[in-house]
Every structure is written in C-alpha cells, then in structure tokens.
C-alpha positions in Angstrom: -0.1 -0.2 0.0 1.6 3.2 -1.3 1.6 6.3 1.7 -0.1 9.4 0.9 2.2 12.1 2.5 0.2 14.7 3.8 1.2 18.2 3.4 -0.2 22.0 4.2 0.6 25.0 2.6 1.8 28.0 4.3 -1.1 30.0 4.5 -3.1 26.9 6.0 -0.9 26.7 8.8 -0.6 30.7 9.4 -4.2 31.0 9.4 -4.9 27.5 11.8 -2.1 29.3 14.2 -4.0 32.7 14.0 -7.3 31.2 14.8 -5.5 28.8 17.9 -3.9 31.9 18.9 -6.9 33.9 19.2 -8.9 31.3 21.1 -5.8 30.6 23.5 -5.4 34.8 23.9 -9.2 34.9 24.7 -8.9 32.1 27.3 -5.7 33.7 28.6 -7.2 37.2 28.6 -9.9 35.9 30.9 -7.7 34.3 33.4 -5.0 37.1 33.4 -8.3 39.6 33.9 -9.6 37.6 36.7 -6.0 37.2 38.2 -5.5 40.7 37.5 -8.7 42.0 39.2 -7.9 39.6 42.2 -4.3 41.5 42.6 -5.5 45.1 42.0 -8.0 44.7 44.5 -5.4 43.4 47.1 -3.1 46.6 45.8 -6.1 48.9 46.5 -7.1 47.3 50.2 -3.2 47.7 51.2 -3.3 51.1 49.5 -7.1 51.6 52.0 -5.0 50.4 54.7 -2.0 52.5 54.5 -4.4 55.6 53.7 -6.7 54.9 56.7 -3.4 54.7 59.0 -2.0 57.8 58.0 -5.7 59.8 58.4 -5.8 58.3 62.1 -2.4 59.4 62.9 -3.5 63.1 61.3 -6.5 63.0 63.9 -4.3 61.8 66.6 -2.1 64.8 66.2 -5.2 67.2 65.6 -6.9 65.9 69.3 -3.5 66.2 70.8 -3.0 69.8 69.6 -5.5 71.5 72.0 -5.1 69.2 74.6 -1.1 70.1 74.9 -2.2 73.7 74.7 -4.4 73.4 77.5 -1.9 71.1 79.9 0.4 74.1 79.1 -2.0 76.6 80.8 -3.3 74.2 83.3 0.9 74.1 84.5 0.7 77.9 85.7 0.3 78.4 89.4 -2.6 80.6 89.3 -4.8 77.6 87.9 -3.4 75.6 90.6 -4.7 78.1 93.0 -8.1 78.2 91.4 -7.7 81.6 89.5 -10.0 80.4 86.6 -10.3 84.0 85.1 -6.7 84.5 84.2 -7.0 80.7 82.8 -10.1 81.5 81.0 -8.3 85.0 79.4 -5.3 83.0 78.4 -7.1 80.3 77.1 -9.4 82.3 74.7 -6.4 84.3 73.6 -4.8 81.1 72.8 -7.7 78.7 70.9 -9.9 80.9 69.9 -8.3 81.5 66.5 -8.3 77.8 65.7 -12.1 77.8 66.8 -11.1 75.6 69.9 -13.7 75.8 72.9 -12.8 75.2 76.8 -15.5 74.8 79.3 -14.7 74.3 82.7 -17.7 73.1 85.2 -18.8 71.2 88.1 -18.6 67.6 88.4 -22.6 67.7 88.1 -22.7 70.2 85.2 -25.2 72.9 87.3 -22.2 75.5 87.4 -20.3 76.9 84.6 -16.8 78.2 85.8 -15.1 78.7 81.9 -16.7 79.2 78.8 -14.4 80.4 76.1 -17.3 80.6 73.6 -18.9 83.4 75.2 -17.7 87.1 74.7 -15.4 88.3 77.3 -17.8 91.1 78.2 -20.4 89.0 79.6 -18.2 86.1 80.9 -16.6 86.4 83.9 -15.5 83.2 85.3 -17.4 82.4 88.5 -14.9 81.7 91.6 -14.5 78.0 92.5 -14.6 77.2 96.0 -11.4 77.0 97.9 -10.3 73.1 98.0 -6.5 73.3 97.6 -4.3 73.0 95.1 -5.7 71.8 91.5 -4.7 70.1 88.5 -5.2 68.2 85.3 -6.2 64.6 85.5 -6.0 62.0 82.7 -8.1 62.9 79.4 -10.8 60.6 78.6 -12.5 59.4 75.7 -13.1 62.1 72.9 -17.3 61.9 71.6 -18.9 63.9 69.0 -21.5 66.6 70.6 -23.2 69.3 69.6 -22.5 72.8 71.4 -24.0 75.9 70.5 -25.6 74.2 67.5 -22.4 73.0 66.1 -21.1 69.6 66.0 -17.6 69.3 68.2 -15.4 66.9 68.8 -15.3 66.9 72.5 -12.5 65.8 75.2 -13.4 65.3 78.7 -10.6 66.1 81.2 -11.0 66.3 84.8 -9.5 68.8 87.1 -8.4 67.1 90.3 -7.3 68.1 93.9 -3.9 67.4 95.4 -5.5 63.9 96.5 -6.2 63.2 93.3 -10.3 63.7 93.7 -12.1 64.9 90.6 -13.4 68.4 91.7 -14.4 69.7 87.9 -14.9 68.7 84.4 -13.0 70.5 81.7 -14.5 69.8 78.2 -12.3 70.8 75.4 -14.2 71.1 72.0 -12.5 70.8 68.3 -15.0 72.0 65.6 -15.8 69.3 63.1 -14.9 71.1 60.5 -11.5 70.9 61.3 -11.4 66.9 60.5 -13.8 67.6 57.5 -10.7 69.9 55.9 -8.1 67.2 57.1 -10.0 64.8 55.0 -10.1 67.6 51.6 -6.4 67.8 52.1 -5.7 64.0 51.9 -6.2 64.2 48.2 -7.8 60.6 47.8 -9.3 59.3 44.8 -12.5 60.2 43.8 -14.0 57.2 44.2 -12.7 56.4 47.9 -15.1 57.2 50.8 -13.1 58.4 54.0 -15.0 58.7 57.2 -13.8 59.5 60.9 -15.7 58.1 63.5 -15.4 58.9 67.3 -15.6 56.3 69.7 -19.1 55.7 69.8 -19.2 55.0 66.1 -20.7 58.1 65.0 -19.5 60.0 62.1 -17.4 63.1 62.7 -16.2 63.7 59.4 -17.0 62.1 55.7 -15.6 62.6 52.5 -19.1 62.2 50.5 -22.3 64.1 51.7 -21.1 65.0 55.4 -24.2 67.3 55.8 -26.0 64.2 55.5 -24.4 61.5 57.8 -22.3 63.6 60.2 -23.9 62.5 63.9 -25.2 59.2 62.5 -23.9 55.6 63.4 -21.8 54.3 60.5 -22.0 50.9 59.0 -19.6 48.2 59.7 -19.4 48.4 63.7 -19.2 44.8 63.8 -15.9 45.0 62.8 -15.1 47.4 65.3 -12.8 44.8 67.1 -11.5 42.8 64.2 -7.7 43.0 63.1 -7.1 46.5 61.3 -4.7 45.3 58.7 -7.4 43.2 56.6 -9.7 44.9 54.5 -13.7 43.9 55.1 -16.9 43.8 52.5 -19.5 45.9 54.2 -22.8 48.1 52.6 -22.2 51.6 53.5 -25.1 54.0 54.6 -25.5 55.1 51.0 -26.5 51.0 50.4 -24.1 50.4 48.3 -21.5 47.5 48.8 -18.2 48.5 49.6 -14.5 47.3 50.6 -13.8 48.9 53.5 -10.2 49.3 55.7 -10.0 51.0 59.2 -7.6 52.0 61.8 -8.3 52.6 65.7 -7.0 55.1 68.1 -5.8 53.7 71.2 -5.4 57.2 73.0 -9.1 58.7 71.9 -10.9 55.4 70.8 -11.2 56.8 67.3 -11.8 55.4 64.3 -11.0 56.3 60.7 -12.7 54.1 57.6 -12.0 54.4 54.1 -14.4 52.5 51.7 -14.7 52.1 48.3 -17.6 50.6 46.6 -17.5 47.2 44.3 -18.8 48.7 41.6 -16.0 51.4 41.2 -13.4 48.6 42.0 -14.8 46.8 39.6 -14.6 49.2 36.6 -11.6 50.7 37.7 -10.1 47.3 37.4 -11.8 45.6 34.7 -13.0 48.6 32.8 -10.0 49.3 30.6 -9.1 46.0 30.1 -12.6 45.8 28.5 -11.9 48.3 26.3 -8.6 46.6 25.3 -10.4 43.6 24.2 -12.8 45.4 22.1 -9.7 46.9 20.7 -8.0 43.5 20.4 -10.7 41.5 18.3 -10.6 44.6 15.5 -6.9 43.8 15.5 -7.3 40.2 15.3 -9.1 40.6 12.3 -6.5 43.0 11.0 -3.9 40.2 12.1 -5.8 37.7 10.2 -5.8 39.7 7.3 -2.3 40.6 7.3 -1.5 36.9 8.3 -2.9 35.9 5.1 -0.9 38.3 2.5 2.1 37.8 4.9 1.9 33.8 4.3 1.6 34.1 0.1 5.0 36.5 0.7 6.5 33.8 2.6 5.7 31.1 0.3 7.5 32.8 -2.3 10.5 33.7 0.0 10.9 29.8 1.3 10.6 28.7 -2.5 13.6 31.0 -3.1 15.6 29.7 -0.3 15.0 25.9 -1.6 16.4 27.3 -5.0 19.7 28.5 -3.3 20.3 25.4 -1.4 20.4 23.4 -4.6 23.7 23.1 -5.7 25.3 24.6 -2.5 27.5 26.0 -2.2 28.6 27.5 -5.5 24.9 28.1 -6.8 24.6 30.0 -3.2 26.8 32.6 -4.5 25.8 33.1 -7.8 22.0 33.7 -6.8 21.5 36.9 -4.8 18.0 37.4 -4.5 16.9 40.8 -2.5 14.1 39.6 0.4 12.4 42.2 2.2 11.4 40.2 5.1 14.0 40.7 7.7 14.4 36.8 8.8 14.3 35.7 5.3 17.0 37.8 4.2 19.3 37.1 7.7 18.8 33.3 6.3 19.9 34.2 3.0 23.0 35.9 4.4 23.9 33.3 6.2 23.5 30.6 3.8 25.6 32.7 1.6 28.5 33.0 4.7 28.3 29.4 4.9 28.9 29.0 1.4 31.7 31.2 1.5 32.8 29.4 4.9 32.8 26.0 2.9 34.5 27.4 0.2 37.4 29.2 2.6 37.4 25.5 4.6 38.1 23.6 1.3 41.1 26.0 0.6 42.0 25.6 4.2 41.8 21.9 4.1 43.8 21.8 0.5 46.4 24.3 2.0 46.9 21.9 5.0 47.5 19.1 2.7 49.8 20.9 0.5 51.5 22.1 3.8 51.4 18.6 5.2 53.0 17.1 1.7 55.7 19.8 1.7 56.7 18.6 5.5 56.7 15.1 4.2 59.0 15.7 1.4 61.1 17.9 3.1 61.5 15.0 5.7 62.3 12.4 2.9 64.7 15.1 1.9 66.5 15.3 5.8 66.5 11.5 6.1 68.1 11.2 2.4 72.1 10.5 3.2 73.1 11.7 -0.4 72.0 15.5 0.1 73.7 18.2 1.0 73.8 19.7 4.4 73.6 23.4 2.6 70.6 22.2 0.6 69.0 21.0 3.4 69.1 23.9 5.2 67.7 25.8 2.6 64.8 23.8 2.1 64.2 24.0 5.8 64.0 27.8 5.1 61.8 27.7 2.2 59.4 25.3 3.4 58.8 27.6 6.7 58.3 30.4 4.4 55.8 28.4 2.6 54.1 26.7 5.5 53.8 30.1 7.3 52.5 32.2 4.2 55.6 34.6 5.0 57.4 36.6 3.0 61.0 36.1 4.2 62.9 34.0 6.2 66.2 32.3 7.5 68.3 29.6 9.8 70.7 30.4 11.9 72.9 27.8 13.9 74.1 28.0 17.7 77.9 27.7 18.2 78.6 27.1 21.5 82.0 28.3 22.0 80.9 31.9 20.6 77.9 31.8 22.2 76.0 33.5 19.2 73.7 32.6 16.3 75.3 32.5 12.5 72.8 32.7 9.6 73.1 29.6 7.3 70.5 29.7 5.1 68.1 32.9 4.1 65.5 33.7 1.4 64.5 37.4 0.6 67.3 39.3 2.4 69.5 42.0 1.2 73.3 42.6 2.2 72.6 45.0 4.7 70.4 42.9 6.8 72.8 39.7 6.5 75.7 41.8 8.0 74.0 43.3 10.7 72.3 39.7 12.0 75.5 37.9 10.7 76.2 37.3 14.1 73.1 37.6 17.3 73.8 37.1 20.8 71.3 35.8 23.3 68.2 38.1 23.9 69.4 40.4 20.6 66.4 41.1 18.5 63.5 38.1 18.5 65.7 35.1 17.5 68.4 36.2 20.1 65.4 36.2 22.6 64.0 32.8 21.1 67.4 31.2 21.8 67.7 32.9 25.2 64.2 31.9 26.4 63.9 28.5 24.8 60.6 29.8 23.5 58.7 30.5 20.2 59.2 34.6 20.2 55.8 36.0 18.0 56.2 39.8 16.9 53.1 41.1 15.7 54.6 44.3 15.1 58.6 45.4 15.2 57.1 49.2 15.6 55.4 48.4 18.9 57.4 45.6 20.5 59.4 46.0 23.5 62.0 43.7 21.8 62.8 46.3 18.9 61.9 49.6 20.2 64.6 52.0 20.4 66.9 49.1 19.0 69.3 49.3 15.9 67.6 46.0 15.0 64.2 47.8 14.4 65.6 50.1 11.5 67.7 47.5 9.8 64.2 45.2 9.8 62.1 48.2 8.3 64.6 48.7 5.9 64.5 45.2 4.7 60.7 45.6 4.4 60.1 43.3 7.4 57.0 44.2 10.0 56.2 41.2 11.9 58.8 38.1 13.1 58.0 35.1 14.5 61.5 33.1 15.7 61.1 29.5 16.6 64.0 28.1 18.8 65.5 24.7 17.4 66.2 22.3 20.5 67.9 19.0 20.8 66.2 16.5 22.4 68.0 17.3 25.8 67.1 21.0 25.5 70.2 22.2 24.0 70.2 25.1 21.6 71.0 24.2 18.0 69.4 27.2 16.3 66.6 29.4 15.4 64.3 29.5 12.6 62.5 32.8 11.8 59.8 33.8 9.1 59.3 37.5 8.3 56.2 39.4 7.3 56.2 42.5 5.4 52.4 43.4 7.1 51.8 43.4 10.7 50.4 40.5 11.7 49.9 37.2 14.2 49.8 33.9 12.7 47.1 31.6 13.0 47.2 28.7 15.5 47.6 26.4 12.3 50.2 28.3 11.3 52.4 28.0 14.6 51.2 24.2 14.8 52.7 23.4 11.6 55.9 25.8 12.6 56.6 23.9 15.4 56.4 20.5 13.6 58.9 22.0 10.9 61.1 23.3 14.1 61.3 19.5 15.4 62.1 18.4 12.3 64.8 20.6 11.9 66.3 20.2 15.3 66.0 16.4 14.9 68.5 16.8 11.5 70.8 19.2 13.0 71.4 17.1 16.1 71.5 14.1 13.6 74.1 16.0 11.8 76.1 16.8 14.7 75.8 13.1 16.3 77.5 12.2 12.9 80.4 15.2 12.7 80.9 14.2 16.6 81.1 10.1 15.8 83.6 10.9 12.9 85.9 13.3 15.1 85.8 10.7 18.2 87.4 8.3 15.5 89.3 10.6 14.0 90.8 11.7 18.0 90.8 7.9 19.1 93.3 7.5 16.0 95.1 10.6 16.9 95.5 9.6 20.3 96.3 5.8 20.0 99.1 7.1 17.7 100.6 9.5 20.6 99.7 6.7 22.9 102.4 4.1 21.1 105.0 6.9 20.3 104.7 7.6 24.4 104.9 4.0 25.5 107.9 3.4 22.3 110.0 6.3 24.1 109.3 5.1 27.6 110.3 1.6 26.6 113.5 2.9 25.0 114.3 5.1 27.7 113.5 2.7 30.4 115.5 -0.2 28.7 118.3 1.4 27.5 121.2 2.9 30.1 123.1 0.4 32.3 120.4 -0.9 34.5 119.9 -4.3 34.8 117.2 -6.2 32.7 115.3 -6.7 36.2 115.6 -3.1 37.0 114.4 -1.9 33.8 111.5 -4.0 33.2 110.3 -2.9 37.1 110.7 0.6 35.9 109.0 0.3 32.8 105.8 -1.5 34.4 105.8 1.1 36.8 105.9 3.9 34.2 103.1 2.0 31.9 101.0 1.8 35.3 101.2 5.6 35.6 100.2 6.0 32.1 97.1 3.6 32.4 95.9 5.6 35.5 96.2 8.7 33.5 94.2 7.0 30.9 91.8 5.4 32.9 91.2 9.3 34.5 90.7 10.3 31.0 88.5 7.4 30.1 86.1 8.4 33.0 85.9 12.2 31.9 85.1 11.1 28.2 88.5 12.1 27.3 87.3 15.7 28.3 90.0 16.0 30.6 91.3 15.6 34.1 91.5 18.0 37.2 95.0 18.5 38.4 94.3 17.9 41.9 93.0 14.7 41.5 95.9 13.7 39.0 98.6 14.6 41.9 96.4 12.8 44.8 95.9 9.9 42.7 99.9 9.5 42.2 100.8 10.5 45.7 98.2 8.2 47.4 101.0 5.9 49.0 102.6 8.8 50.8 99.2 10.9 51.2 100.1 11.5 55.0 103.1 12.9 54.1 102.4 15.3 51.2 100.9 18.5 51.4 98.9 19.3 48.1 97.2 22.3 47.3 96.1 24.8 44.5 93.1 26.1 42.2 90.9 24.0 40.5 92.0 23.3 36.9 91.2 20.6 34.2 94.1 19.7 31.9 93.7 18.6 28.5 94.5 14.6 28.0 98.0 15.0 26.4 99.1 17.5 29.2 97.3 15.1 31.6 99.7 12.1 30.5 102.7 14.1 30.8 102.0 15.4 34.2 101.2 12.0 35.4 104.4 10.7 34.0 106.3 14.0 35.5 104.6 13.5 38.9 105.6 9.6 38.9 109.3 10.2 38.1 109.6 12.9 40.9 107.7 10.3 43.6 109.9 7.4 42.4 113.3 9.5 42.6 111.9 10.6 46.1 111.1 7.5 47.7 114.4 5.9 46.5 116.7 9.1 47.1 114.7 12.1 48.4 112.5 13.0 51.1 110.4 10.2 50.8 112.9 7.9 51.3 113.4 8.6 55.1 110.8 8.4 57.9 110.6 12.2 58.5 110.7 13.3 55.0 107.7 15.8 53.4 107.0 16.6 50.0 104.9 19.7 49.5 103.2 20.0 45.9 101.4 23.3 44.9 100.4 25.5 41.7 98.6 28.6 41.0 97.4 30.4 37.7 98.9 33.8 36.7 98.1 36.1 33.9 101.0 36.3 31.8 101.6 38.7 28.6 100.3 36.5 26.4 97.7 34.8 28.3 97.3 32.4 31.8 100.2 30.5 32.8 99.9 27.5 34.9 103.2 27.5 37.8 103.8 24.1 39.2 106.0 24.0 42.1 107.5 20.1 44.1 109.3 21.2 47.1 111.0 18.2 49.0 111.9 18.8 53.0 113.4 16.9 56.0 115.2 14.4 54.1 118.3 13.0 53.5 121.1 16.2 52.5 120.8 16.6 48.8 123.6 17.2 46.5 123.4 18.0 42.4 123.3 14.5 40.6 126.7 13.8 38.4 124.5 12.8 35.6 121.2 13.2 34.6 118.8 10.1 34.4 115.5 9.4 32.4 113.1 11.3 34.8 115.4 14.6 34.2 115.4 13.6 30.6 111.5 13.3 30.7 110.8 16.6 32.3 112.8 18.6 29.8 111.3 16.5 27.1 107.5 17.6 27.7 108.0 20.8 29.2 109.8 23.8 27.8 110.2 26.1 31.2 111.4 23.3 33.9 114.0 24.7 37.0 115.4 22.1 38.7 117.1 22.7 42.2 119.5 20.7 44.5 119.4 22.9 48.4 120.5 20.5 51.1 117.4 20.5 52.3 115.5 19.0 49.5 114.8 18.5 46.0 112.8 21.6 44.3 111.1 21.5 40.9 109.2 24.3 39.2 107.4 24.2 35.8 106.0 26.8 34.2 103.0 25.6 31.1 101.5 28.3 29.4 97.4 28.1 28.9 96.2 28.9 25.4 92.4 28.8 26.2 90.3 30.3 29.5 90.7 27.6 32.2 87.7 25.4 33.6 87.2 23.9 36.7 86.0 20.3 37.4 82.5 21.2 37.5 82.9 22.5 34.1 83.7 19.1 33.0 79.7 18.0 33.5 78.8 20.8 30.4 78.7 19.4 27.3 80.1 22.3 25.8 82.6 22.8 28.6 85.9 24.4 27.1 89.1 22.4 27.7 92.3 24.0 28.4 95.1 23.1 25.9 99.0 24.0 25.8 
C-alpha cells in the first residue's frame, strides 16, 4: 500500500495558528483578567489600609494639639490656686483663632466656671470654692457632640485636687470642620469614601455628603474589634456594597475608615481591560488579514531559499535575491556566509594537505644520505616560509664556542640585513630572545614590540621591509640550543594557530636533523681523535720503553721501571676515559700519584682541568718525581715530606700554570753527576723547567702556558665545556 504524504500550505498553517492563537489568547485574557482583578483588589486594599492609618495619625495629632495647649496653661500656678479668670483669658487668646472651645464646669454640670465661646464682656468666670491646689487629670475618650448648635469633638478632662479627687470637669471642643478639612487635604481618589468616627462609632467627618451623615451611626460596627490590617466587605449608609479598611486610635478611641464601592473597584480594574479586549478583537481581524498576505509572501520567499540550497555552495553565491523580510534576508545572508565558509574551509584543507605534503617531502629529503647539508638547510627555510605564508625567512645555527647565532640559510634578504644579523647573541632581537628563553617569540609589529623599540635592529628590519617576525628555537632532545628558524612578514600580523602548529612541527624536524648531523660529526671526530690518541699513546710507550730499557740498568731493574711507568700512564688514561676524554683535574691527578704518601704530602692549588696530552705528561712527571723521592729524596726517610702546589697567573700572552714540587726534612741533597730518565722526561715534555738541589731537599718548578680559559672540574659536566690546551 502506497503511503500518501500529507502536506499543508503555509497559508493554511498560518490561519490555523492565528485562529488557535486567538482562542488561546481569549482564554488567557479571561484568566489574566480575573487574576489581575484579584491582584488589583489586593493592591487597593493595601492602599486603603495605609491611607486609613495616615488619616488616623493626623486625627490623633489634631486632638493632641488643643490638649497639649490646655495642659500648658494648666501648669501655671494661678490655675493651681483656682484662678479660672486668668486661665479663661489666656485660653481664649490661644484657642479662639482655631475655633477651639474650653469649658470648666462642676462635676454635676450645674455650675459653669469657664466658657471661652462666650464674649469676654459677659463671661467673667465664677470663683470656685477653695479646695486646695488643682491639676489636670488624664483625658478621657473623645466623642462627638453639639455645642451651641455646632458639631464638635469633645474631650473630657477631669480637674483634680491634690488627693486625686475630681473636683471639676474640663471639656475641650474641637470643631468638626477641622476634621472635614483634614479629609479634603488628603487628596484621596474621588471613588474613595473616607470617614472619621468617634468612640461611639458616630460619624464626625465624611468625604462624601458630610452634611447628610455627620452624627449618624456608621455601618460596619461589627468589625470594631477585628484586626485593622485586613479589609472587610460592608454595605455603607448609601446602601452600596463596598470594601472597607479602618484604623483605631488607642488614645482617644476614634476610628478612621476608607471605603470604595465594589462597582467602582470593578470598573477601575476591568474597565480598561474590556476596552482593550474590544480593540483586540478588531486587531485580530486585521492580523488575520495580514497573516494571509504574509503567508503568501513567505511561501514565495521559502521557495526562493530552496532554490538557493540546490547546488550549495556554488549556486548560493551566484544567486542573490533581495528579500524584504528581515529574517528571510538573514537566512539568505547566512547561507551565503556558510557557502563562503565552506569554500574557505576547502581552501584551508587544501592548504593543510599541501603543507603536510611539503613537510613529508622535506622529511624524505632530510633522511636522505646523499643530500647536502646546505641544500637541506635551504629547503627547511623555504618550507618555513611556505607553510607560514611569510615573505622572507632565515635559519641560524648556534655556535657553542662564541655563544652566538650565525645565518646559514636565508631567502629574500639583502646584504645589509645579512651583515647586521651575521652574529646574534642571546636576547638580541627576536631570534636572540628565542634562543635565550628557549621559547617561540611572536612579534606582531616590530614598531611597537618591546624587543625592538629603540633598538638598532628595528631600523634594519623596517628597511628590509619586515613588520612582523616569528622566531622558533631549534632545541635538541636534551633541550640544548641548536639554532633558530625565523619567518618574516611584510605587514603587521599575528599567525594563526594552524600556522604556528605547522611551524613547530617543522622546527622539530629541523632540530632532529641538526642533532643527527651533529652526532655524525661528533662520531667522525671521535674516530679521528681515537686514531690520533692511539698513535700518541704508542709513541709515548715507545719512548718510555726506549728510556727504561736503555742505559746500564739490569734487565730486572729496567723491566720494573718500565712496568711502573706503564701503570702511571694507565692511571692517567683511566681518568681520561672516565671524563670521556674531556680532561682531568690536576688536584685529582696529583693525589692519585701520591696516594701511597698521602700522610707526608701537602697538596694544594686552584681547580684546573688538564687536556688529555698534558694530563699524560703530568702523570709521567709526577711518577718520576715520586719514584726519585722514594729512592733518593725526602720520601726515602720516615721524617721526609713533600709539598706540591700550583697557581694560575696572568702573563703577557695569556694564563700560565705555575707548578712547584718541594721536598724537605729528608737526607741531604746534592746535584747529580749525570741526568737520568726523569730529568730527561721533564725537559722533553715541558719547555720551562727549573730543577734546584738545595741541601734541605729537591725543588722542581714547571711553567705551562695555557692558551684558552681555564675551566674547573664542575665544568666537565657541561657538554660544551672548554678544555685548556698547552
């Protein structure tokens, strides 16, 4: 059975999505509207509570003001003595501008002593009976009452004698218009209905229709003792269901309430939403129409994109349709960028393959035995320039003797450049820095690099057309410097990671090749040196044999002397073998030859390494001196001693080793009648020898010129140690 693939047009999908979106939007709008209404209701409730508390604070402050003023007047001594006339005059002057009234009357209310509401001419206060000193008691609850046909907030304050007994009643009246003005000054929303209630829950002031409701019992008295941090649903005196918030005064028992009708609350929360919903329905119709048009345009754009995909990436770069839709235009632009990236990656891959092929060919060239050394170095330089896409390059080899770099292969440089960089030491220019730090040095711009700023090399590079340099050290397997491979660029730039990676691979190849060539040269040198030293050793043995076996000695004596001299020569050769024919320390040589007489020998001098030939000569000389001393000199007696010392002094033509052999406390010495083998050997191997025969002991001095710097024994551990030659 053949499956039928069901497809839908963009127009159908767009209309379905729009209609489905409208349904979801309407449902979400209803839920959001209800949640918004509840959230708005809670916010309004919090605002009502806060406003009610603020009004309550203002009411308390307003009631505190006349009470504080009266307390101040009552603190006078005249009031304490019962001088109500003086109190009345002072109270009238202070309270009249605000409309406050103060009345003092008897406890039963029949007798009135002070009334500031009456004119001064006819209101002389009656004199109270003497009851001792008077004072004001604690104010009671305030309540609303009519006084002289006016609604006023009345505060009852007892006037007590010294024993605390109430003798009179002071009534402080505050006009309710003050509270009415207070509500007006709050500037509350017009849909809010603020109310101030006295301790009896009667209306003192009201924001809406105050003249109609002042003095009446307010609604919601059942919530008098309910928590004041909540809102309550009540029906106001107007008969409208409302949300109410109130706050109580603990000092005067008054209550402030603010109500908003449910109708106003609903209109404020939902009204704008309904208008928005109606506008949304109209907008939905417009959106559906626009979606239909947009779907047609989008379908055409997608078909164009599909054509661009065919034949990617070449066809993508050929066709460049103009899309007005930003997203579609972005897709087309990204496709073109992807096509360019693919083509660039192909170029990179091709370049990578070519570079690897070139490195492989170079590896084959370096392995070949018939290829010349200079040709291989030149090919390494060309390969470095090619794989790093540089303009010029050179290869320098490290000379351990001078400690400098010398150019052995280059491409693209003139004579001035080659002359300036013919001999580079550590930390000079980029190549010297690479050699000194044993790390690759990358200079993006020679004009700003710290390596070249204010250095002569900067001008030489700029004159040679070089603005960027990469110097890679060539290190042996033991991290010894072999040379530096440098590539140069005509413009400031930083090489890519791929180029640096390939350059490092090439540097490793070049270092392995140089190390192998050095090993071959070293092997050849060792063979030649072995041949030369073997011939020298045979000549020395032949000479020793001729001297030992000649003369008038018996065969046994001659044999014994010859074997002893051969043993001395063998000891010198063993020491040379242990040092890999690098030389032997003179101190070690002397102590070895005089080991049998170590307790009677005083040996001392600076550390100096003798080259192989000189070490052999000194060994034979020391053997002859020790043998002669043991037979005829200081070492032939128990008390005899020898002192062997040497120094190194600077002469006119260089350093000179001054060796001294001094015998003492032995048998008396006299100059010999004839010279034996030892004396002849001394004069044969050293040009400056002085032999003296004082009675106290033989004295031998030898001066040996040193033609190179004098290393110590510790320097023998270094591969590039310099050995003295004489």
